[in-house]
TITI-110668 format. One line per 10 residues: number of its first residue (from 1); their letters; for each residue x, y, z of C-alpha. Coordinates in steps of 0.2 Angstrom, whole numbers, plus 5000, padded with zeros to 4 digits. Layout:
N
NUM	A	X/Y/Z ~ ...
# end
This chain:
354
1	MVNTLPQQPK	5000/5000/5000 ~ 5006/5017/4996 ~ 5001/5032/5007 ~ 5002/5049/4999 ~ 4995/5066/5003 ~ 4980/5071/4996 ~ 4982/5081/4980 ~ 4969/5093/4972 ~ 4963/5085/4956 ~ 4968/5094/4939
11	AGIKQPSQET	4953/5101/4928 ~ 4944/5087/4919 ~ 4953/5073/4930 ~ 4940/5063/4938 ~ 4944/5058/4956 ~ 4940/5039/4956 ~ 4926/5032/4965 ~ 4930/5027/4984 ~ 4937/5009/4985 ~ 4924/4996/4991
21	ILTPRFYTTD	4923/4977/4991 ~ 4914/4978/4975 ~ 4926/4991/4965 ~ 4941/4984/4953 ~ 4956/4981/4962 ~ 4974/4981/4957 ~ 4983/4965/4960 ~ 5001/4959/4963 ~ 5006/4940/4966 ~ 5021/4928/4969
31	FETAASLDLS	5031/4931/4954 ~ 5043/4918/4959 ~ 5030/4903/4959 ~ 5023/4910/4943 ~ 5039/4908/4935 ~ 5042/4890/4939 ~ 5025/4884/4934 ~ 5027/4869/4923 ~ 5016/4871/4908 ~ 5021/4854/4899
41	AQETELKAML	5003/4848/4899 ~ 4997/4863/4891 ~ 5012/4869/4881 ~ 5005/4866/4864 ~ 4989/4873/4867 ~ 4998/4889/4875 ~ 5009/4891/4860 ~ 4994/4890/4848 ~ 4987/4904/4857 ~ 5002/4914/4858
51	EEMRADYNRH	5002/4914/4838 ~ 4985/4921/4840 ~ 4990/4934/4850 ~ 5005/4938/4839 ~ 4992/4939/4824 ~ 4984/4954/4834 ~ 4968/4953/4825 ~ 4961/4968/4833 ~ 4976/4979/4831 ~ 4965/4991/4820
61	HFVRDETFEQ	4949/4989/4829 ~ 4951/5001/4843 ~ 4950/5017/4832 ~ 4938/5031/4836 ~ 4929/5036/4820 ~ 4919/5051/4815 ~ 4904/5045/4825 ~ 4913/5050/4841 ~ 4914/5068/4835 ~ 4899/5076/4841
71	SWEHIDGESR	4892/5084/4857 ~ 4886/5071/4871 ~ 4877/5085/4881 ~ 4860/5076/4877 ~ 4866/5063/4888 ~ 4862/5070/4905 ~ 4855/5067/4923 ~ 4855/5052/4930 ~ 4860/5043/4913 ~ 4875/5053/4912
81	RAFIEYLERS	4880/5049/4929 ~ 4877/5030/4926 ~ 4887/5029/4910 ~ 4901/5039/4917 ~ 4901/5027/4932 ~ 4902/5011/4919 ~ 4915/5019/4909 ~ 4926/5022/4925 ~ 4924/5005/4932 ~ 4927/4996/4916
91	CISEFSGFLL	4943/5008/4913 ~ 4950/5003/4931 ~ 4947/4985/4928 ~ 4955/4985/4911 ~ 4970/4995/4918 ~ 4971/4983/4933 ~ 4973/4968/4921 ~ 4986/4978/4911 ~ 4997/4981/4926 ~ 4996/4964/4933
101	FKELSRRLKG	5001/4956/4916 ~ 5015/4970/4912 ~ 5024/4965/4929 ~ 5021/4946/4926 ~ 5029/4948/4909 ~ 5043/4958/4916 ~ 5047/4947/4930 ~ 5045/4931/4919 ~ 5057/4937/4906 ~ 5071/4926/4905
111	RNPLLAEIFH	5063/4912/4917 ~ 5048/4907/4907 ~ 5049/4915/4889 ~ 5031/4907/4884 ~ 5022/4915/4898 ~ 5032/4931/4898 ~ 5028/4934/4879 ~ 5009/4928/4882 ~ 5007/4942/4897 ~ 5016/4955/4886
121	LMARDEARHA	5003/4953/4873 ~ 4989/4952/4885 ~ 4995/4969/4894 ~ 4995/4976/4876 ~ 4976/4972/4874 ~ 4971/4979/4892 ~ 4980/4994/4889 ~ 4971/4997/4872 ~ 4954/4993/4881 ~ 4958/5006/4895
131	GFLNKAMGDF	4964/5019/4884 ~ 4949/5017/4874 ~ 4938/5019/4889 ~ 4947/5033/4895 ~ 4945/5042/4878 ~ 4927/5039/4880 ~ 4925/5047/4897 ~ 4935/5062/4888 ~ 4919/5065/4877 ~ 4910/5069/4894
141	KLSLDLAHMT	4924/5081/4899 ~ 4932/5070/4911 ~ 4946/5057/4913 ~ 4955/5046/4924 ~ 4973/5050/4929 ~ 4978/5031/4928 ~ 4998/5034/4930 ~ 4993/5043/4947 ~ 4982/5029/4952 ~ 4997/5017/4949
151	KTRTYTFFPI	5005/5026/4964 ~ 4990/5029/4976 ~ 4979/5014/4974 ~ 4979/4998/4986 ~ 4988/4983/4978 ~ 4980/4967/4984 ~ 4991/4951/4986 ~ 4983/4936/4977 ~ 4993/4919/4976 ~ 4997/4914/4959
161	EWVIYTVYLS	4984/4899/4960 ~ 4970/4913/4966 ~ 4976/4925/4951 ~ 4973/4910/4938 ~ 4956/4906/4946 ~ 4949/4924/4946 ~ 4957/4930/4931 ~ 4949/4916/4920 ~ 4932/4921/4928 ~ 4934/4940/4925
171	EKIGYWRYII	4939/4937/4906 ~ 4924/4924/4904 ~ 4912/4935/4913 ~ 4918/4950/4903 ~ 4916/4941/4887 ~ 4898/4936/4892 ~ 4893/4954/4898 ~ 4900/4962/4882 ~ 4892/4950/4870 ~ 4875/4949/4877
181	IYRHLEKHPE	4875/4969/4877 ~ 4881/4968/4859 ~ 4867/4956/4853 ~ 4854/4966/4862 ~ 4859/4982/4854 ~ 4859/4973/4837 ~ 4842/4970/4839 ~ 4837/4986/4847 ~ 4849/4999/4838 ~ 4837/5013/4845
191	NQFYPIFRYF	4844/5010/4863 ~ 4862/5012/4856 ~ 4865/5030/4863 ~ 4884/5030/4861 ~ 4896/5023/4848 ~ 4907/5012/4860 ~ 4895/4998/4860 ~ 4897/4995/4842 ~ 4915/4989/4846 ~ 4909/4976/4859
201	ESWCQDENRH	4909/4962/4846 ~ 4927/4961/4844 ~ 4931/4968/4860 ~ 4924/4952/4869 ~ 4934/4942/4857 ~ 4949/4948/4867 ~ 4941/4944/4883 ~ 4937/4926/4877 ~ 4954/4923/4871 ~ 4963/4929/4887
211	GDIFKALLRS	4951/4918/4896 ~ 4956/4903/4885 ~ 4975/4906/4891 ~ 4970/4905/4908 ~ 4961/4891/4905 ~ 4975/4882/4898 ~ 4986/4888/4913 ~ 4972/4881/4926 ~ 4972/4863/4917 ~ 4991/4863/4917
221	QPQLWKTWKA	4991/4863/4935 ~ 4983/4848/4942 ~ 4982/4855/4959 ~ 4970/4868/4952 ~ 4958/4855/4947 ~ 4961/4837/4952 ~ 4960/4838/4971 ~ 4946/4841/4984 ~ 4953/4859/4988 ~ 4952/4863/4971
231	RLWSRFFLLS	4933/4859/4970 ~ 4932/4870/4986 ~ 4941/4885/4979 ~ 4931/4883/4962 ~ 4915/4884/4971 ~ 4922/4899/4981 ~ 4928/4909/4967 ~ 4913/4905/4957 ~ 4901/4911/4970 ~ 4912/4927/4974
241	VFTTHTLTVH	4912/4933/4955 ~ 4894/4930/4953 ~ 4889/4939/4969 ~ 4900/4953/4965 ~ 4892/4955/4948 ~ 4874/4954/4955 ~ 4877/4967/4967 ~ 4886/4978/4955 ~ 4872/4976/4941 ~ 4859/4981/4953
251	ERANFYRSLG	4869/4995/4961 ~ 4870/5002/4943 ~ 4853/4997/4937 ~ 4850/5014/4928 ~ 4864/5010/4916 ~ 4857/4995/4910 ~ 4838/5000/4909 ~ 4846/5015/4898 ~ 4850/5001/4887 ~ 4834/4993/4887
261	LDPTEFDRQV	4839/4978/4898 ~ 4832/4972/4912 ~ 4845/4972/4926 ~ 4839/4956/4934 ~ 4838/4946/4919 ~ 4854/4952/4911 ~ 4863/4948/4928 ~ 4855/4930/4928 ~ 4859/4927/4910 ~ 4877/4932/4912
271	VYETNETAGR	4879/4922/4928 ~ 4872/4907/4919 ~ 4883/4908/4904 ~ 4898/4910/4913 ~ 4895/4896/4925 ~ 4892/4884/4909 ~ 4909/4891/4901 ~ 4918/4889/4918 ~ 4912/4871/4918 ~ 4925/4867/4904
281	AFPVKLNTAH	4940/4872/4915 ~ 4934/4870/4933 ~ 4931/4853/4942 ~ 4914/4859/4947 ~ 4901/4872/4943 ~ 4888/4879/4953 ~ 4871/4873/4953 ~ 4862/4888/4945 ~ 4845/4878/4941 ~ 4844/4875/4960
291	PQFFPRLQRC	4827/4884/4966 ~ 4836/4894/4980 ~ 4851/4899/4969 ~ 4846/4915/4961 ~ 4834/4920/4974 ~ 4847/4920/4986 ~ 4858/4930/4976 ~ 4844/4943/4973 ~ 4841/4944/4993 ~ 4860/4948/4994
301	SDYNMKLVEI	4858/4962/4982 ~ 4842/4968/4991 ~ 4852/4969/5007 ~ 4867/4977/4998 ~ 4855/4991/4991 ~ 4850/4993/5010 ~ 4868/4995/5014 ~ 4870/5009/5000 ~ 4855/5018/5006 ~ 4861/5018/5023
311	DRSSQPKVVK	4878/5024/5018 ~ 4871/5039/5009 ~ 4861/5044/5025 ~ 4866/5059/5035 ~ 4866/5048/5051 ~ 4881/5047/5063 ~ 4895/5034/5058 ~ 4890/5024/5073 ~ 4872/5023/5070 ~ 4875/5018/5051
321	FVRKLPRIAA	4887/5005/5058 ~ 4873/4997/5070 ~ 4860/4998/5056 ~ 4872/4989/5044 ~ 4877/4974/5055 ~ 4860/4964/5052 ~ 4861/4967/5034 ~ 4878/4962/5032 ~ 4875/4946/5043 ~ 4860/4942/5032
331	IVWNLLLLYL	4872/4942/5016 ~ 4885/4932/5023 ~ 4871/4918/5030 ~ 4864/4918/5011 ~ 4881/4917/5004 ~ 4885/4901/5015 ~ 4869/4893/5011 ~ 4873/4896/4992 ~ 4890/4889/4994 ~ 4883/4874/5004
341	IKPIDTEALR	4871/4869/4988 ~ 4879/4854/4980 ~ 4889/4858/4965 ~ 4889/4850/4948 ~ 4904/4838/4946 ~ 4910/4844/4927 ~ 4924/4830/4928 ~ 4912/4817/4929 ~ 4903/4824/4914 ~ 4918/4826/4903
351	GTVR	4918/4816/4886 ~ 4899/4814/4888 ~ 4887/4819/4875 ~ 4875/4833/4883
# end
């Protein structure tokens, strides 16, 4: 963690939203362990994906065209605030990936050349995404000082095993978020209020490719899918990512409504599709068909919205804390019950026709 004295923001520079348990984080990891990973079980697949990354199919994709050259003052009020918040969160998330991949590439160079180059090229993609999103914020006379954030934001340490689980899920859930929005707006172009959504089809292919790389990394490490511990960790990370997604979507429901999407249905579709996709990599997937699965996730979201409401009140901090406790306890209880729902053994299903 780096502590610095607060500085006055420059004109047009947006102060990042306060860090919470739901905001995108910056990560660091055990680079020594990463460098010593045995990739032999998936080396052929990783080399094939490296060739795809070198081809750089999207190198001409992230170029702003004339459709951006107009005033966006007509997007105002709550719609403007919700969209800027969406751009900010997405930009920080992509920039977080860039920083982690860039540092992995630097630390692994000379130790694990295959992984070092893969991470270098993934960092390239994430930097493009973050820059494109930050330029979009510029259309609303705001931008993030990303260089300053690298020095002031808290870095969270994750063991490399956790990084593999979480980045895989992050990339795959990102794919489903982008492609579902893109397909919806193809059918309802009247809701496409800003040109960035036209870029989501190729954009999500970057997410999918990155996810496939991390799938190969995961399957190259037997301890991440063959052991009983791997089953418990898989359930934990699946539930963590899905809970974060559900809470975040409902906190920003106005943005999804502005696209003509029902936030609850969008969230459920993303969770369902990501869970099905994760079953190809993880030893288990969650039982989203269980009658209590989505209702309990929704209850967590409802309690979280109460927490947001309490935070926004003008009550003393002590009163807020006391009011929050039963809601936090209720979220934890519902998550525990969700975790205890028997998962689906995907290893047992491999090779069967479904």
